[in-house]
Each structure stands twice: as structure tokens, then as C-alpha cells.
TORVOZA-552647 format. One record per residue: z, y, x of N, C-alpha, C in turn. Coordinates in steps of 0.2 Angstrom, whole numbers, plus 5000, padded with zeros to 4 digits. Atoms other than C-alpha are relative to their C-alpha. Layout:
BEGIN
ZYXZYXZYX ...
// end
This chain:
BEGIN
499850044994512552385548500649955000 499450035000514252325544499949934996 500250075003513452175534499749955005 500350054995512852105550500649985005 499550014995514552095559500349934999 499850075001515051915562500549985006 499550024995516551835571499849935003 500250064997516151705584500649955000 499450045001517351555581500349975006 499750034994517551505599500650055002 499449964999518751655600500649974997 499450035004519851565587500049925001 500050084999519651385594500749974999 499350035001521551355594500250014993 499849995007521851435577499649954995 500450055004520451315570500349935000 499750075000521451165575500549994995 499550005005522751215562499750004993 500349995007521551235548499450045000 500649965000519751295545500150054994 500049955005520051375528500450065001 499649944998521451485533499750055004 500449954995520451555547499550044997 500649965004518951595536500350054995 499749955005520051675523500250065004 499849944996520851785536499450045002 500649964998519151835543499750044995 500349965006518551885526500450064998 499549955001520151985523499950065005 500149954995519852075539499450044999 500649965002518152135533499449975004 500650034997516952015543499549984995 500650025005515251995534499849925001 500250074998515051825543500349975006 499850044994515451695556499549975003 500550044997514551605569500349945002 499750065000514851425569500149975007 499950034994515651355585500749985001 499350024998517151265592500449974994 499650035005517551175576500449945002 499650054997518851045578499749934999 500350075000518350865582500149974993 499950045007517950765566500050054994 500049965006517750915555499549984995 500450025006517050895538499550064998 500549955002515450995535500050034994 499949985007515751005517500650054999 499449965000517451085520499850075003 500349944997516551215531499650044995 500549965005515251255518500550034994 499649975005516651275505500450065002 499649944997517651395516499550065000 500549955000516051495518499950034993 500249985007515651505500500650044997 499449985003517451535494500250075003 499849944997517651685506499450055001 500549965000515951755504499750025007 500249994993515451735522499349985002 500650034998513751725529500149965007 500050044994513251615544499550035005 500449974994512651695560499849955005 500250064996511951535566500549955002 499650054998512651385574499949995008 500150024993513051345593500049935000 500150075000512451175596499849985007 500250024993512451085613499349975000 500750034998510851035621500049924998 500050075001511350855620500049984992 500150025007511650855601499450024997 500749985002510050955598499549945002 500550054998509150815607500249934997 499850065003510150665600500249994993 499750005007510750715583499750064996 500349945003509450845577500049994992 500050005007509350775559500650024997 499449985003511150795556500250075001 499949934999511150965564499750044995 500449965005509751025552500449994993 499650015007510750955537500650045000 499549955000512251055542499850075000 500349945000511251205545499850024993 500249995007510551195527500650014996 499350005004512351165521500350075001 499749944998512951315530499650064999 500549945002511451425524499850045006 500349974995510751465541499449965003 500650034997509151435550500050015008 500049994993509751485568500449955003 499650044996510251355580499950025007 499949974994510851415597500249955005 499850044995510951315613500550055004 499649954998512551395620500249995008 499850014993512751325638499649945003 500350064997511951205650500549985006 499550024995512951095662499850025007 500149984993513051135681499449965003 500550044997511950985686499350024999 500749985001510451055678499850075001 500149934998510551235684499650005006 500450004994509151205696499350024997 500749995002507251245695499849954996 500250065004506851075689500450004993 499550015006508351075677499850064995 500249955005507851245669499349994997 500650025003506051185667500149954995 499850055005506751035658500350034994 499649975005507851135647499450044995 500549965004506351255642499549954996 500450045003505251105638500349964994 499750035005506551015628500250054994 499949955005507051175618499450014996 500649995003505251205614499849944996 500150065004505051025608500450004994 499550005006506551045597499850054995 500349955004505851205590499449984996 500650035004504251115585500249954995 499750055005505250975577500450034994 499549975005506451085568499650064996 500449965003505151165557500450044995 499649965004505851315547500650025003 499449974997507251345559499850035007 500149964993507451455575500449975005 499650024994508051395592500050065005 499949944995508851525603500449975006 499650024994509751515620500550065001 499549964998511351595624500250005007 499950004992511651655642500750015002 499449984996513051665654499750045006 500349974994512851745671499749965005 500350044995512351595681499349995000 500850015000510551595675499750065004 500349954995510351755686500049975007 499950034994510751645701499449965003 500650044998509151545701499350044998 500749975001507351615702499549954999 500650045002505851535694499450044999 500749975001504051595695500150085001 499949934999504751765702500450044995 499549975005506051795688500649965000 499450045001507751745684499949944995 500050065004508051575676500050024992 500049975007508551675660499450034997 500749975002506951775659499549955000 500550055000505951615663500149964993 499950045006506851525648499850044994 500149965006506651675636499350045000 500749974999504851725642499750024993 500249985006504251825627499249994999 500750025000502551735627499949964993 500150035007501851675610500049935000 499950075000501851495616500749985001 499350014999503651505620500450014994 499650005007504751465604500750015001 499349994998506451495613500150074999 499849935001507251655606500650025004 499549984996508551755614500750014996 499349985002510451765610500350035006 499849964994510851895623500850015000 499349985000512751905628500050065005 500049944996512952085634500550005006 499450014995514552045644499749965006 500350044995513651905654499450035004 500549964997512152015657500350055005 499749954995513252145665500349975006 499750044995514252015674499549975005 500650024995512551955682499750065003 500349954996512252125689499450044996 500549975004511052185675500250054995 499849955006511052335663499849974994 500150035006511252265646499450034996 500449975004510252395637499349995003 500750014997508752385649499849935000 500250075000508752195649499849984994 500250025006508652175631499350024997 500549965002507152285629499449954998 500650045001505852145631500149954994 499950065005506652035617500050034993 500049975007506252155602499649954996 500350055005505852045587500149935002 499950074997506351895597500849985001 499350014999508251905596500450014993 499749995007508951875578500850015000 499350004999510751865585500150035007 499849984993511551965599500849995000 499350014998513251925607500350075003 499649944997514452075609500649995002 499350004997515952075620500050055006 500049944996516552215631500349975007 499750014993517152215650500550055002 499549954998518752285656499850055005 500249954995518652445666500349995007 499750014994519752375680499649965005 500450044995519152275695500049934998 500150075002519452115686499449994996 500650015005517952145674500049944996 500050055004518552025662499950024993 500249995007518452005643500450064997 499649955004518952155632499750014993 500249995007518852205614499450055000 500549955001517252295609500250074999 499849935001517352475612500550035004 499549984996518752475624499949995008 500250014993517852435641499450045002 500549964996516452495652499349994997 500650015003514952435641499950054995 500249955005514052575631499749974995 500350045006513752495614499650044996 500449965005513052645604499249995001 500850015000511252635612499849934999 500250075001511252445612500049994992 500150015007511652455593499450034997 500649965002510352585590499449965001 500650044998509052485599500049944995 500050065004509552325589499850014993 500249995007509352405572499350014999 500749995001507552445576499649955003 500450054996507152285585500149934997 500050065003507452145573500749965000 499450045000509252095576500350004993 499750025007510052015560500749995000 499350015000511751975566500350035007 499649984994513052055579500649955000 499550054999514151905584500550025005 499549974995515751965592500449945003 499750054997516551845604500550035006 499649984994518051865616500349935003 499850064997518251715627500849995001 499350004999520051755632500350074997 499749955003521151875623500750025003 499349994997522751965629500649984996 499550025005523751915614499749964994 500250045006523351855596499250025000 500749995001521451825595499850044994 500249965006521451895577500150075001 499949934999522152055583499450035004 500649974996520752075596499450004996 500649995005519452035583500050064996 499949945004520152165572499950065003 500249944997520052295585499350015002 500849994999518252255589499750024994 500349995006517852255571500150084998 499949935001518652425569499650055004 500449964995517752495584499350004998 500750015002516052425578499950044994 500149965006516252505561500050075001 500049934998516652675569499350015003 500749994997515052655580499550004995 500550005006514052615564500050064997 499949945003514752765556499650065004 500349954995514252875571499249995000 500850005000512452805571499750024993 500349985007512252835552500050075000 500049935000512853015555499550035004 500449974996511753045569499250004998 500750015003510152985559499950044994 500049975006510553095544499650075001 
// end
């Protein structure tokens, strides 16, 4: 399982401004198997990113790509995905003005169209909590977008923190996306009343049953993201990784 743990680069968005290669080197030294592409500095060189991945023996747990860029710059996005050795493209966020019934219908139509055009690649959607605020056809907007129907080509990248923030139980919610979720986002929630971001394994989300389910349900990468950290983001990522490795060991022991 440890070869599936990836650091989501949004956590290190400020560090990346100082240099891509030093960040990738540090993540490799920490023991991460991969990274998820996101929050690269404006004007980044894709070839520098590719070199940093190869030099540090890091896999790529997909790319977060805005809906606008998927629509307007798909050819270059696919070229970067090939360069970074990934077939997973994830829409990470939609703007507030399209968080309506008609807006979500538009997003679903466009992402399916992009999936058809991007032959050989996978298109996923990453949730927040706001998708639970809109109901479409008797279900939340998130369930509408990710409907596990054979005609719907949008795959899931469930963020367990935001599912819990939206009032749902993460373990129960992910059940319907077996074999439809190549990447899952892991982040924890503090045990206090603030219910803000925490290092994996330190908060109120029970990860062991989630990891167990993922291992039997087609999840290929566990991307760890912490939107805000109490101190050095590298320290938070190290703590999350250490805790995940311990959970991995517990799962392996329990299945022997």
C-alpha cells in the first residue's frame, strides 16, 4: 500500500514558488511514492517537472486541471499528462456562479465530452462540501455528477474531509464508487469545534476502514492534502505519511 501514497502539491503551494526540484527531492527523501500535480507556479516548465519526477523516482497521482483549461487547452493538458506519465485528469473545483442545477448539468455534460475527446485518459471530479447544498433529480449535486452509470464517464476523486464537512459519513459515501475511483483524497478533521484541517490520523475521521475498502475497490493512489497547516507544511505531510504507514502495517497484520 505504501507505494500508493502521494503528496498533493497544493499543500506546498508556497514552497513551490521557491523551486520545483527541491520540493520534489524533499518529498522523495521523506518516503512519498508519488505526488499529485497541482498549484505549480505560474509559467512553470513542464519539462522541469518531468525531470524532477524522474530524478526522484516519483510517480504521478494524476493532475488537477481547471474546468476552463480542460475546455480550452485540452491538447496541451494531454501532452503534459503524457510527459508526467499519468492518465488521470481531475477537475478540482467549480466557480460559485455555476453551482446551480443548470450549472451542474453543464459541468456534467462538458466533463463527459472531454472524457470522450481525451481517449486513453480518465476524467475525475474532486469534491468540496458545497456540492451537497444543491439537489438534482433527488440526489446531491455530487452524486449527480458521479452517478455510477455506464454512460457517465466522470470518475470520483472523493475528498473524505469535505464529505464529512458536508454532513455525510465518508466510508458509507464512497461505497457506490468501487472501481470508479482511481484516486482518493485523504485529509483529517480536527476533533475540536472548529473542525478544520488536520494531519491524517490525528483527527476524527476513522481511516482504517476507509483504507481497507479502498484496497479492495480499485483505488490506485492515496493523495494526501492539507489545505492549511499549523506550521511547516512539510512537517504536516511527514506526520500524515508516518501515520498512514502505521495504518498500512496494521491492515497487513490483520489480514495475515
